[in-house]
C-alpha positions as CSV (number, residue, x, y, z in Angstrom):
1,M,36.0,3.0,19.0
2,E,39.6,2.6,20.0
3,S,39.2,1.1,23.3
4,G,35.4,0.3,23.6
5,K,35.2,2.5,26.9
6,E,31.9,4.2,27.8
7,L,32.8,7.9,27.9
8,S,29.5,9.6,29.1
9,G,25.9,9.0,29.4
10,L,22.7,10.1,30.8
11,N,19.9,7.6,31.6
12,Q,22.1,5.3,29.3
13,Q,20.6,2.0,31.0
14,L,17.0,2.7,30.4
15,S,15.4,0.3,27.8
16,L,13.7,3.0,25.5
17,T,11.8,2.9,22.2
18,P,14.4,3.1,19.3
19,A,11.9,3.9,16.5
20,S,13.6,3.4,13.0
21,V,17.1,3.1,14.6
22,Q,16.1,-0.6,15.0
23,K,16.8,-1.0,11.2
24,M,20.5,-0.8,12.2
25,L,20.0,-4.1,14.2
26,T,18.1,-5.7,11.4
27,T,20.6,-4.8,8.7
28,A,23.7,-5.8,10.8
29,A,21.9,-9.2,11.5
30,A,21.3,-9.7,7.7
31,F,24.8,-8.9,6.8
32,S,26.2,-11.6,9.5
33,Y,23.5,-14.3,8.6
34,L,23.2,-13.7,4.8
35,G,26.3,-11.8,3.5
36,S,26.4,-8.5,1.7
37,N,25.8,-10.2,-1.8
38,F,22.7,-12.2,-0.9
39,Q,19.6,-11.9,-3.3
40,F,16.0,-12.9,-2.8
41,E,14.7,-15.1,-5.9
42,T,11.3,-15.1,-7.6
43,K,10.8,-18.1,-9.8
44,F,8.6,-18.3,-13.2
45,Y,7.3,-21.4,-14.8
46,L,5.4,-22.2,-17.8
47,T,2.6,-24.9,-17.6
48,K,0.1,-26.1,-20.4
49,S,-3.5,-27.3,-19.9
50,G,-5.0,-28.5,-22.9
51,R,-4.0,-25.8,-25.7
52,D,-3.8,-23.0,-23.1
53,W,-0.5,-21.9,-21.6
54,F,-0.1,-20.2,-18.1
55,L,2.8,-18.4,-16.6
56,L,3.4,-19.8,-12.8
57,V,4.9,-17.4,-10.2
58,E,6.4,-18.5,-7.2
59,G,7.3,-15.6,-5.1
60,G,10.5,-15.3,-3.0
61,W,9.9,-12.6,-0.6
62,D,11.7,-10.3,-2.8
63,P,11.3,-6.5,-1.2
64,S,12.6,-4.8,-4.5
65,F,10.3,-6.9,-6.9
66,G,8.6,-4.4,-9.3
67,S,10.3,-1.4,-8.0
68,N,12.5,1.1,-9.8
69,L,14.8,1.9,-7.0
70,F,17.7,-0.1,-8.3
71,K,19.4,0.1,-11.4
72,G,19.5,-3.2,-13.5
73,F,16.5,-4.4,-11.2
74,E,13.8,-2.1,-12.4
75,Q,10.2,-2.9,-13.9
76,K,11.6,-2.6,-17.4
77,S,14.5,-5.1,-16.8
78,L,12.0,-7.7,-15.2
79,F,9.5,-7.5,-18.2
80,D,12.2,-7.6,-20.8
81,S,13.7,-10.6,-19.1
82,L,10.1,-12.3,-19.1
83,A,9.6,-11.4,-22.9
84,V,12.9,-13.2,-23.7
85,F,11.9,-16.2,-21.5
86,L,8.6,-16.5,-23.3
87,L,10.4,-16.1,-26.8
88,K,13.0,-18.8,-26.1
89,N,10.1,-21.2,-25.0
90,K,8.2,-20.1,-28.3
91,V,5.2,-19.0,-26.3
92,D,3.5,-15.8,-27.7
93,R,0.1,-16.2,-26.0
94,L,-0.7,-16.8,-22.3
95,S,-4.2,-17.6,-20.9
96,G,-3.4,-16.3,-17.7
97,V,-0.7,-15.4,-14.9
98,Y,-1.1,-17.7,-11.7
99,A,0.6,-17.6,-8.4
100,I,1.7,-20.9,-6.7
101,N,0.7,-21.3,-3.1
102,D,2.7,-23.7,-1.1
103,G,0.3,-23.9,1.6
104,K,2.2,-21.5,4.1
105,Q,1.4,-17.8,5.2
106,Q,1.7,-15.6,2.1
107,D,1.4,-12.1,3.7
108,I,2.3,-11.0,6.9
109,I,1.8,-7.8,9.2
110,P,3.4,-8.0,12.6
111,D,1.0,-8.4,15.1
112,S,2.2,-5.3,17.3
113,W,1.9,-2.7,14.5
114,P,-0.7,0.1,15.4
115,W,-4.0,-0.2,13.6
116,G,-3.8,3.3,12.3
117,D,-0.5,2.3,10.5
118,V,-1.1,-0.6,8.3
119,G,-3.3,1.2,5.8
120,N,-0.6,3.5,5.0
121,Y,2.4,2.9,2.9
122,Y,4.8,2.6,5.6
123,G,2.6,-0.1,7.2
124,A,2.4,-2.3,4.1
125,S,2.5,-5.9,4.4
126,I,5.5,-8.4,4.0
127,S,4.4,-10.7,1.1
128,K,5.9,-13.6,-0.7
129,L,5.1,-12.0,-3.9
130,S,5.3,-8.2,-3.3
131,Y,5.2,-5.8,-6.2
132,N,6.8,-2.2,-5.8
133,Q,7.1,-2.6,-2.0
134,N,3.2,-3.1,-1.8
135,R,2.3,0.4,-2.3
136,L,-0.5,2.2,-4.1
137,R,-1.0,5.7,-4.9
138,L,-4.2,7.6,-4.4
139,T,-5.0,10.9,-6.2
140,F,-7.2,13.6,-5.0
141,C,-8.7,16.8,-6.4
142,T,-9.3,19.6,-3.9
143,E,-10.9,22.9,-3.8
144,E,-11.2,25.6,-1.1
145,A,-10.7,25.0,2.5
146,G,-13.3,22.8,4.3
147,S,-14.8,21.3,1.1
148,P,-14.6,17.6,0.4
149,A,-11.6,16.4,-1.5
150,T,-12.6,14.1,-4.4
151,L,-10.8,10.7,-4.9
152,V,-10.0,10.6,-8.6
153,Q,-7.6,7.6,-8.9
154,V,-6.3,4.5,-7.3
155,S,-3.2,2.9,-8.9
156,P,-2.8,0.2,-9.2
157,T,-6.4,-0.5,-9.2
158,Q,-7.8,-2.5,-6.4
159,P,-10.7,-4.7,-7.6
160,N,-13.5,-5.3,-5.2
161,V,-12.2,-2.7,-2.7
162,V,-14.6,0.2,-1.8
163,W,-13.0,3.6,-0.7
164,E,-14.8,5.5,1.7
165,S,-13.3,9.0,1.6
166,H,-13.8,11.6,4.4
167,V,-11.0,13.8,3.4
168,V,-11.4,17.6,3.3
169,A,-9.3,20.5,1.9
170,G,-7.2,21.9,4.9
171,P,-6.1,25.5,5.3
172,E,-3.4,26.9,3.0
173,N,0.0,25.3,3.5
174,S,-1.3,22.7,5.6
175,G,0.3,19.6,3.9
176,D,-0.6,16.1,3.8
177,N,-2.8,15.0,6.8
178,A,-4.8,12.2,5.3
179,F,-4.7,8.7,6.9
180,I,-5.9,5.5,5.5
181,Y,-7.5,2.8,7.7
182,G,-7.8,-1.0,6.9
183,G,-6.0,-4.2,7.1
184,L,-5.0,-6.9,4.8
185,Y,-7.8,-8.2,2.5
186,Q,-10.1,-5.8,4.0
187,S,-12.9,-3.7,2.2
188,P,-13.9,-1.0,2.6
189,R,-11.0,1.3,3.0
190,Q,-11.5,4.5,5.0
191,I,-9.6,7.8,4.4
192,T,-9.8,10.5,6.9
193,G,-8.0,13.9,7.5
194,S,-7.0,16.8,5.2
195,L,-5.1,17.7,2.2
196,P,-3.8,21.2,0.9
197,P,-6.5,23.1,-1.0
198,N,-7.0,24.2,-4.6
199,R,-4.9,21.3,-5.9
200,M,-6.0,19.8,-9.3
201,E,-4.0,16.6,-8.2
202,F,-2.4,15.7,-5.0
203,S,-1.4,12.1,-4.1
204,I,-0.9,10.3,-1.0
205,Q,0.5,6.6,-0.7
206,G,-1.2,3.6,0.9
207,S,-0.8,-0.2,1.2
208,V,-2.1,-2.7,-1.1
209,V,-5.1,-4.8,0.0
210,L,-4.6,-7.9,-2.1
211,P,-0.9,-8.2,-2.5
212,T,-0.4,-11.3,-4.5
213,L,-3.4,-10.6,-6.8
214,S,-2.4,-7.1,-7.3
215,A,1.3,-8.1,-8.2
216,L,-0.2,-10.7,-10.9
217,N,-2.2,-8.0,-12.5
218,Q,0.9,-5.8,-12.7
219,I,2.8,-8.7,-14.3
220,R,-0.1,-9.4,-16.8
221,L,-0.1,-5.5,-17.7
222,G,3.6,-5.4,-18.1
223,L,3.6,-8.5,-20.6
224,L,0.6,-7.1,-22.6
225,L,2.7,-4.0,-23.3
226,R,5.3,-6.3,-24.6
227,G,2.9,-7.9,-27.2
228,V,2.0,-11.1,-25.4
229,Q,-1.5,-12.1,-26.4
230,G,-4.2,-13.4,-24.2
231,L,-3.7,-12.8,-20.6
232,E,-7.3,-12.9,-19.6
233,R,-6.9,-14.4,-16.2
234,T,-4.9,-13.8,-12.9
235,D,-5.5,-15.9,-10.0
236,W,-4.0,-18.7,-7.4
237,A,-2.9,-21.9,-9.4
238,M,-5.1,-24.8,-8.9
239,E,-3.2,-27.9,-7.7
240,E,-3.6,-29.5,-11.0
241,I,-2.0,-26.6,-13.0
242,A,0.9,-26.1,-10.4
243,S,1.9,-29.7,-10.4
244,Q,2.4,-29.6,-14.3
245,R,4.8,-26.9,-14.6
246,S,7.4,-27.3,-17.3
247,S,11.1,-27.8,-16.7
248,A,11.6,-24.2,-18.2
249,V,12.1,-21.9,-15.4
250,M,13.2,-18.3,-15.2
251,V,14.9,-17.1,-11.9
252,W,14.8,-13.3,-11.0
253,K,16.9,-12.2,-8.5
254,S,16.4,-9.2,-6.4
255,A,18.9,-6.3,-5.8
256,P,21.8,-7.6,-3.6
257,L,21.6,-7.1,0.3
258,N,24.1,-4.3,0.3
259,L,21.8,-2.1,-1.9
260,L,18.8,-3.2,0.0
261,A,20.5,-2.2,3.3
262,T,21.5,1.0,2.0
263,H,18.0,1.8,0.8
264,I,16.7,0.6,4.3
265,N,19.1,2.7,6.6
266,Q,19.3,5.8,4.3
267,F,15.5,6.2,3.7
268,S,14.1,4.3,6.5
269,N,12.0,1.7,4.2
270,N,9.9,-0.3,6.6
271,V,8.6,-3.2,4.4
272,M,12.1,-3.8,3.1
273,A,13.5,-4.2,6.6
274,E,10.8,-6.7,7.5
275,H,11.5,-8.7,4.3
276,L,15.1,-9.2,5.6
277,L,13.9,-11.0,8.7
278,V,12.1,-13.5,6.2
279,G,15.5,-14.0,4.4
280,I,17.3,-14.6,7.7
281,G,14.6,-17.2,8.6
282,G,14.7,-19.1,5.4
283,G,11.3,-18.0,4.4
284,N,9.9,-17.9,7.8
285,Y,9.3,-14.5,9.3
286,A,8.9,-15.6,13.1
287,K,12.1,-17.8,12.7
288,G,14.0,-14.7,11.3
289,R,12.9,-12.7,14.2
290,D,14.0,-15.2,16.8
291,S,17.2,-15.7,15.1
292,V,18.0,-12.1,15.3
293,R,16.9,-12.0,18.9
294,A,19.2,-14.7,19.9
295,W,22.0,-13.1,17.9
296,L,21.8,-9.9,19.7
297,K,21.5,-11.5,23.2
298,R,24.6,-13.5,22.5
299,Q,26.6,-10.4,22.1
300,A,25.9,-8.7,25.5
301,E,25.5,-9.9,29.2
302,N,21.8,-9.5,30.3
303,P,20.9,-7.2,27.6
304,S,18.0,-4.6,28.1
305,L,16.5,-5.8,24.7
306,F,13.0,-6.2,23.3
307,F,13.3,-6.9,19.5
308,D,9.7,-7.1,18.2
309,D,10.1,-6.3,14.6
310,G,12.8,-5.4,11.9
311,S,11.7,-1.8,11.1
312,G,11.0,-0.1,14.3
313,L,7.4,0.6,13.6
314,S,6.2,-1.6,16.5
315,R,6.2,0.4,19.9
316,A,6.9,-3.0,21.7
317,N,10.5,-2.6,20.8
318,G,13.0,-1.5,23.5
319,I,16.7,-1.2,23.7
320,S,18.9,1.0,26.1
321,P,21.5,3.5,24.4
322,S,24.1,2.0,26.3
323,L,23.4,-1.3,24.8
324,L,23.2,-0.2,21.2
325,T,26.6,1.7,21.6
326,Q,28.1,-1.6,22.7
327,Y,26.8,-3.3,19.5
328,L,28.1,-0.4,17.4
329,Y,31.6,-0.9,18.8
330,S,31.6,-4.8,18.8
331,W,30.3,-5.0,15.4
332,S,33.7,-3.1,14.0
333,T,35.6,-6.3,14.4
334,E,33.3,-8.3,12.2
335,P,34.4,-9.0,8.6
336,W,31.2,-7.5,7.2
337,F,31.4,-4.4,9.2
338,F,32.9,-2.0,6.6
339,K,30.4,-3.0,3.9
340,W,27.6,-2.5,6.5
341,Q,28.8,0.9,7.7
342,E,28.7,2.0,4.1
343,T,24.9,1.4,4.0
344,L,24.4,4.2,6.7
345,A,23.4,7.9,5.9
346,V,25.9,10.7,6.3
347,S,24.9,14.1,8.0
348,G,24.4,16.9,5.5
349,K,24.9,14.5,2.5
350,T,22.7,11.4,2.4
351,G,19.2,10.0,3.1
352,T,17.2,11.2,6.3
353,L,20.6,12.7,7.6
354,T,20.7,15.3,4.6
355,A,19.1,18.1,6.7
356,F,20.6,16.8,10.1
357,T,23.7,18.9,10.5
358,T,25.5,21.8,11.4
359,S,28.7,23.3,10.0
360,K,30.7,21.4,12.6
361,L,28.8,18.1,12.2
362,K,28.6,18.1,8.3
363,F,30.0,14.8,6.9
364,N,31.3,13.9,10.3
365,F,28.2,11.8,11.7
366,Q,27.2,8.4,10.0
367,G,24.2,6.7,11.3
368,K,20.6,6.3,11.4
369,S,17.6,8.4,12.7
370,G,14.2,7.3,13.9
371,S,10.9,8.8,14.7
372,I,7.4,7.8,15.4
373,G,4.7,9.3,17.8
374,Q,6.5,11.4,20.6
375,V,9.9,9.5,19.8
376,K,12.9,10.9,18.2
377,T,16.1,8.9,18.2
378,Y,19.8,9.2,16.4
379,A,22.7,6.5,16.5
380,G,25.8,5.7,14.7
381,Y,29.3,6.9,14.4
382,L,30.7,10.5,15.2
383,T,34.1,11.8,14.1
384,C,35.5,14.1,16.7
385,N,37.9,17.1,16.6
386,S,40.7,14.9,17.7
387,G,40.0,12.7,14.7
388,K,38.9,10.0,16.7
389,R,35.5,8.2,16.4
390,V,33.0,7.4,19.1
391,A,29.6,5.4,18.9
392,V,26.7,7.6,19.9
393,A,23.1,6.8,20.6
394,V,20.6,9.8,21.7
395,F,17.1,8.6,22.4
396,V,14.4,11.1,23.4
397,N,11.0,9.5,24.2
398,A,7.8,11.2,25.3
399,V,8.5,14.3,23.5
400,P,5.8,16.8,24.8
401,G,5.1,18.4,21.3
402,S,6.6,18.6,17.9
403,L,9.6,16.2,17.2
404,S,11.4,19.0,15.5
405,Y,11.6,20.9,18.8
406,V,14.3,18.5,20.1
407,V,16.4,18.3,17.3
408,P,18.6,21.4,17.8
409,D,19.2,20.2,21.3
410,I,20.5,16.7,19.8
411,L,22.8,18.5,17.4
412,K,24.1,20.7,20.2
413,T,24.7,17.4,22.2
414,L,26.6,16.0,19.4
415,E,28.7,19.0,18.8
416,G,29.6,18.8,22.5
417,I,30.6,15.4,22.3
418,Q,32.6,16.2,19.1
419,S,34.5,19.0,20.8
420,Q,35.2,17.0,24.1
421,Y,36.8,14.0,22.5
């Protein structure tokens, strides 16, 4: 990191699949384009039709909307703010909660994402009006191994969605091996695989089927719990209602970018990473993705780069370890660098690197991990025995077996770099 000199490498010019290390590129670009204090905005309006009051919601692609991940931005704070907004405008009864449709795409799934991923929580859609990261929880009851598992609850409820479960109880200590299949707006949803036996309750997470309508229903329930009367309807707002919104508006802001990026990089949140591309694109996912591609290509000569999505879930992504370490070096001169670096996990301490450590590496590696089918990757900054810091990227593609088998070798490699420099 002092000279920018490449110290060593093996196959470092090959364009390889980065998996979730891709999130380093996305979050760095977001800091450059948007700034660490950037916040997404969701707007609430009141409108009256005859004697009926309606709450109109204009989504703003907020990836933290309706979640409880960030202090001060939780569901409770959202609904308390909405209750105060209604009280100030002397409205104690709403006939419904409607979403404003601007005629543009409301929900997006990158077209190169695998079909087997999009029904699960890590393949949830990017949505103009998300709620709790567009996740849902499915709770099962299991008995002895080999017997059918019983689906007992889906939360939040998904109206008009049929769940076809073929899940069985697996062997003892078998873990969660269930998968959900189905795309946006699609019913039925099919669930296959196995879950641990003899459990009264065992929950897995999936992706919401109808994101906007599901979000509106959660807003409706939150207001009912705060004593707001009525609220019989949730739907898309018809033109006549949307055009008559009052001047009263409440703006709900997301957690700032530095907090979003910390969660993205430390806990590898896919849907949040993809929302950042929409923010960079000013509300347009494709424009944001193209902007990041151009930004990355401006920083290197003939870069071996394929930037296909923001999270690394797409198998169409590709970057060489050599190029990635060049980026990690060159970003260190940027005014946003230190705030961005603080969002990365620390070995033996935070996020997905908590267990990625040895006695020598503990607290001395700061970066990002990645893993998808047959791919294991790590990249970041390593403090060596000399006190000097180096940028490193270790990509293993086409792993012939469990990804856990390659981790000891990667740790050994990092220890070798640490002792040599």
